[in-house]
N, C-alpha and C positions, 0 to 999 in steps of 0.2 A: 711596544712589546707584542709579539705574535701570540695570538690566542692558542691555548693548548688544545690538543686533539683528545676526544673522548674515545677510548678503545671499546668496541663492542666485540666480545669474543663468543663465537658460537661453539658450544661444547655439548650438544645434545645428540649427536649422531650415534648410530648403533651399527657401524660397519662390521661385516663378517669376513671380508676377503683376506684378513690376516689371521684366520682361524688356524690353529687352536689357541694361540695366545690372546687374540681378540675375541671376546664374547659379547652377547647382547647386554649383559650386566656389567661388563668391564671392557668397553671398546678401545680401539687402538690409540685414541688420544690420551688415555690414562695409563698405558702400559709402557714399560721401559724396553725399547727395541735395541738401540745401538749405543746407548750411553746411560749415564746415571739419572738423567732427567727424562720425563715423559714429553711427548709432543705438546701436550697442554702446558706443561711447565715451561717449555721453550718459548711458546707463544706468550706466556706471561712475561718472560724475561725480555722479549723484544719490545714490550711497552712499559718497561720499568723506569725509563728515563724521565725523571720528574720535570725536567725542563721542556720536554716535548709533549708529554702525555699527562693527563689526569689519571686518577685511579680507575681501573677498568670496570666495566659492567659485563658480567658473564651471564649468558642465557643458556640454560640447560634444562633437564627434566628432573623430577623429584628423585628418581632412582640414583642419579649421579651426584646429588647435592653434597653428600659428605665426602665423596672423592674430590670434588672441586674444592671444597673448603679445606680439606687436609693437604692437598697438593699445593694450594696457595700458601697455606701456613708454613709448609716446609721451606718455601722461598722467602718467608717473612713479608709476603705481599698481602695487603688488606684491600680486597675489592671494594669499590663503591657500592656495588649491589650484586647479589647473586639472584637472578630472576628465574623462577621455575615455571616451565610450560606445563599445564595440566594435561594437554593432549598434543600430539605432533601435528603441526600445520605447515611444515616446510619453512623456507627462509623468509618469505615476504612478511607473514604475520609476526614472526620472531623478531625481525629487524624493526618492524614498525613499533612493536611493543617496547623493545629495548631503546629505541629513539625517544619514545614518550617518557620512559624512565630517566633517560639522560637529560631531557628538557627540564624535568622536574628537579633534578639534582644540580645541573650546571647552567641552565638557562635555555630558552627556546631558540636562540640563534647559534647554538653550539655546533661545532664541527665533529662528526663522528667518523671513525674508521672501523669498518667491519672486517673481522679476521676469522678465518676458520681455525680450529684448534688442533687439526690433525695433519698439518703440512710441515715439512722440514724446510726452513729458510735460513740462509746465511745472512745475518743482520749486519752487513758491512756498509761501507761508505756508499756504494752503488744503490743498495737497498734504500737507505735513508734519503738519498737524492731523489729516488722515485716517490717516496712518501711526501717530500716537500713539494715536488711538482704536482702531485695529486691534490694536495691541500690548496695550492694556489689556483688550480683549475676548478676545484669544487667551490672555492670562494667566489669565483666568477659565475656561478650558477649552474655548473655542469654536474652531472651524476657520473662519477668516475669509477671505472673498473681498471684493474691492473692486468695487463696482458703479458704473459711469459713468452720470451723469445724461444720458439720451439727448437729442441735439440735433435728431434727425429720426427718421422711421420707417425705420430702416436694416434691411435684410434680411441683411446680411453678418455679423451678430453673434448670439450666443446672448443670452437675457435671463434675469434673475433677479428673482423677486418678493420684495420686502421685506415681512415679516410683522410680528409683534408687536415693539414697541420693547424694547430691553434697557437696563439701567441705565447702560451706557457711552456711549449715544448710537447704537450700532449697532442692527441689527434681526435677529431670527431670519429664516432663509430659509424662505419658504413653498414655493417650487418653482423648478426650472430649466426653461427652455424652449429647445428647439433653434431654430436660425435659422428665423424665420417667413417666410411670404410677405408681400407688401406690405400686403394688407388686414389680416392679423392684427397685423403690426407697428404699424400705425396705431392699432389698438385697445389694444395694450399701452402705447404711449406716452401715449395719452389717459387711461388709467387712473391714471397718476401715481405708481404704486408699483412699476414695473418699471424695471430698470436693465440696461445692457449688461454682459455678463460680460467683465471686463477680462483675465482670465488671471493676475492678481496675487493672491497669498495671503499670509496671516500665520498661522503655527502655532507652538506650542511643540512641541519634538520628542517629549516623552512623549505628548502628546495625539494628535499625528499618528500615531505608531506604534501607539497603542492602537486607533485607528480602522482603520488598515491591517490590524492583526492580526485585527480583527473582520470587516471587509468585503472585504479583498483580501490574505489571508495569503500567497499565492504571490508577490505583488509584493514584500512585505516580506522574505520568506525569501530569495528569489533575489537581491534587491538587496543585502541585508546580506552574503550569501555572496560576491557580486561585489566588495564592498569589502574583505572579510576576506582575499580572495586577490588583491587588486590588486597591481600592480607599479609601481615608480617608473621613469620614463623621462625623464631630464633633469629639467626642472621640472614634469613632468606625472605624473598618477596614472592609470594604465590599469586600468580595471575588468576583472575576469576575464571573458573571453569566454564560457567554458562556462557559468558560473553566470548571467551576465546574459542570455544567450540564452534561458534557461529562463523568464524573467519574462514574463508576459502583455503583449501590446501593448495598452495601455489608458491613457486619459487620467485625470488625477487627479479630474476631474469625475465620470466614470462609475465609477471605482474607489471613491471615498470621498464626495465632496461631495454627490452626489445620493442617497446612502444613509444618511448619518449623521443623527442627530437633533440634532447639535451644530453645524450649519452656521450661520454668521452672515454678514451683509453690512454693510459700511460704505458707505452712500451717499456717493459721491465727486464733488462738483461741480467737478471739476478739468479743466484743459485737456489732454485726452488724445486722441491720434489713433493708430489702428492703420494705419500707412502700408502698407496691403495692396493698393493700386491706384493707378494714375496719377491717377485722379479725386481720391483722398485727398491726394496730393502737391500737386495744383493748389489744393485748398482751403486747405492749410496755407501755401502759398508767398505771397510778397509780390507782389500783382497790380498792374499798371499801370492807367492810366485806361481802357484797353479791356478790362480784366479778364483780361489775359494774364500768365502767369508764364513768364519767359524766362531761361534759365541757359546760360552758355557762349557759343559762337559762333553767334549767331542773328540773323536779321532778319525781323521780322513786319510785313506791310503789309496793311491792310484786313482784319485778322484780330482776332477778339474771343473772349473767354472760353476761351482755349486755353493749353496747356502745351507749351513747346518747350525741350528740353534737349539739348545737344550735348557729347560728350566727345571729339570728333574733328573731322570735317569741318564747315565752316560750313553751317548749314541755313537756308533761306529759305522762309517760309510766306506765301502770298498768297491773300486772298479766302476764307478759311475761318473757321468758328466752332465752338467747343466740340470741339476736336480735341486729341489728344496726338501730338506728333512727337518721338520720342526716338532720338537717334543715339549709339551707343557707338562704340568704335574700329573695329568690324567688322560692325555690323548696325544697321538702322533699323526702328523700329516706327512706324506711322501708324494711328490709329484714333480713333473718337469717344470722348470722355471718358465718356459714359454707358455705353459697352461695356467699360469698364476691367476689370470683374470677370471678363470672358471671356478675358483674356489667358492665363490658365492653360491653357485648352483649346487655344489657338493654339500654345502651347509644347509641349503634349503631341503635337500633330500634327507639329510640327517634329522632336521627339525620335524619332518613329517613322520618319522619313525619313533614310536613311543620308547623304544629301547635306547635311542641316542639323542632324543630331543633335549635332555638336560645338558648334554655336552655342548650344545650350541648357544645356551643362554647363561648357564651358571658357571662361574669361575671357581676353582678351589679356594681362592682367597676372596672373602667378602669384607667390605668396609662398613663401619658403623660410625656414629658421631663420636664415640669414645675411643675408637681404634679399629679393631676388626679381628678376623680369625681365618685360619687356613685349615681346611679339612685334610688330615694326614692319612687316616685309615678308617674305613667303614666296613663293618661286618654284621653278622646276625646278632642283634640285640646289643651292639656296642659301637661306639664311634670315638675316634681320637682327633682332637683339634689342637692347633697352636693358637693361643689367644694372645693378642697384644693390645695393651691399654696405654694411651698417651698420658703424660704427666698431668696430674690434677684433674683427671677425668674419672668417671665411675659409671658402671652399668646401672640399669634400673633396679630398684628393689622388686624382686620377682619370686615366682615359684613355678614348679613344673609338676604336672599330675603323674606323668608316666616315666620319668627318668630320674636317676641319681647321678651325681657328678663328683669326680675326684679331681682336685686341683693340685698341681705340683709347680712351684715357682722355680723358674730357671734363670731369671734375670730381673733385678729390681726389687721393689717392695710392694706387697699387696696388703690392702686393708679389707678384711673379710668380715661380713656380717652374716651370721647364721642364727636365725631366731632372735633371741634377746641378747646374744653374745656378739661382741665385736672384738676382733683380734688382728694382730699384724703378723704376716708371714714374710720371711726373707728367703733368699736363694736356698734351694734344696729342702725346703720345708713344704708340707702338704696338708690338705684338709679334705674331709668328706662332707658332701652336702646331700642329705637324704631326700628322696622324692617327697614332694608336698611341703617341704620346709621353706619358709621365707628366707631369702638370702640376697646378698649384694657383694659385688667385687669392685674395688676402687684402687686407684694408683695415687697415693699421697706424695710420691717422690718427685724427683727432678729428671729422671731418665725413664725411658719406656719400660713398662712392665711386660714381661713375657712369661707365660706359663703353659703347661700341657694340661689339657682337660680330657679326661676319660669319662664318657657318658655311657651308662648302662641302663637298659630298661626295655619295655615292650614297644615304645614308640619314641623316636628320636627326632621328629620333625621340628623345624624352627617355629611352627605355629603352636607348639606346646609351651608357650611362655605367657604367664599371667602377670602383667606389669601392675604393680601396686603404686609405686612412685617412680616417675621418670622425668628427669630434668629437661629432656629433649622433646617432650610433648607427644610421645608415641603412646598408642593404646595397646 
């Protein structure tokens, strides 16, 4: 019987190139771009085969922990562990820590596959043939990366040169090349033995640790200490902050792959896309006869080769070509598709401006362990939100100093506590919560509870919450 693979899913990135849909607090791996599932959920689905894989280990940061848990729950997937990084330290410490967790759960000789959570991949027969080749190669002591057969002379990816063939069908790695300029990228693609660096890996834990011990001992030591002193928090594993903060900030490529003599590459002719720009989303989407990809409330007239996505207002595009028009609930981006790689610079400029910094970080929809809320309308001394509460979940017992709340149930059943009184509200029923009154909202039903909340008062910030009892351990 072939030993199962332990999936390590990296889900802590905060990419901004898909702004305004992707924000620092809700990055691209957790948003629905072209289908009903997020990129993170698609990644979970690729490792759901119980004959090939064990339950996954997910490594992310504290801000995303409830997003990760909820999106896994939607697929009825129960991760083996959700590991929380206290600080960002790039991929080498994250992988080292996750491998240590995997060793504790599944054994020190386990095989791990490292996957990014923000790539779109067709999990077909060719893909799994590459996985099997990588596992066989890693079992022979190699540290394996997956090289994507280049479709164009792309400048947004690093490249890997495939050298001598190995008995498994993989190749030894000759060298890694940083993101090239356009002229060099064309030479690399023309050479025929260079591949895009996918950021996916296959290692056996003993061989990975041996290479870390040789080439990046500080990464291994502090990551293992962070796991040894980790604390459980509900369904999450919090790495020790003091230990993990001492680990160098370095990628697994720089720390190990570019230094080891045992690097191997599996040339992977798979359908793979790093959805890192609106241009990439357009290429992957279903285009109409005019070459347009249109999602949501859109009307396109005399427009060709363009991408239009709306998550709010109806957008109309007329007489343009090769543009991206992206509307979230609170912001609109318009630019040429060929300039999509520059969106990150635009976001940095907005982040530096106090007037627009919130648009780069905070999404109108925020997720909590009990569900979440969407900001609908904000004005002087009032705010309107859509609240959604998952079945059998409840908010903390709390009070507010500066605001009152009005709740109107639009779907499901609400159990409401106000002071000493507890009551049940059904659809089209409402209740008033005075400022300063202890209160709680719960969903005792089997379907999601949805309600409209109208807040009024002199201060409406989220930090005006005094939690008295909270089952999620928040203060």
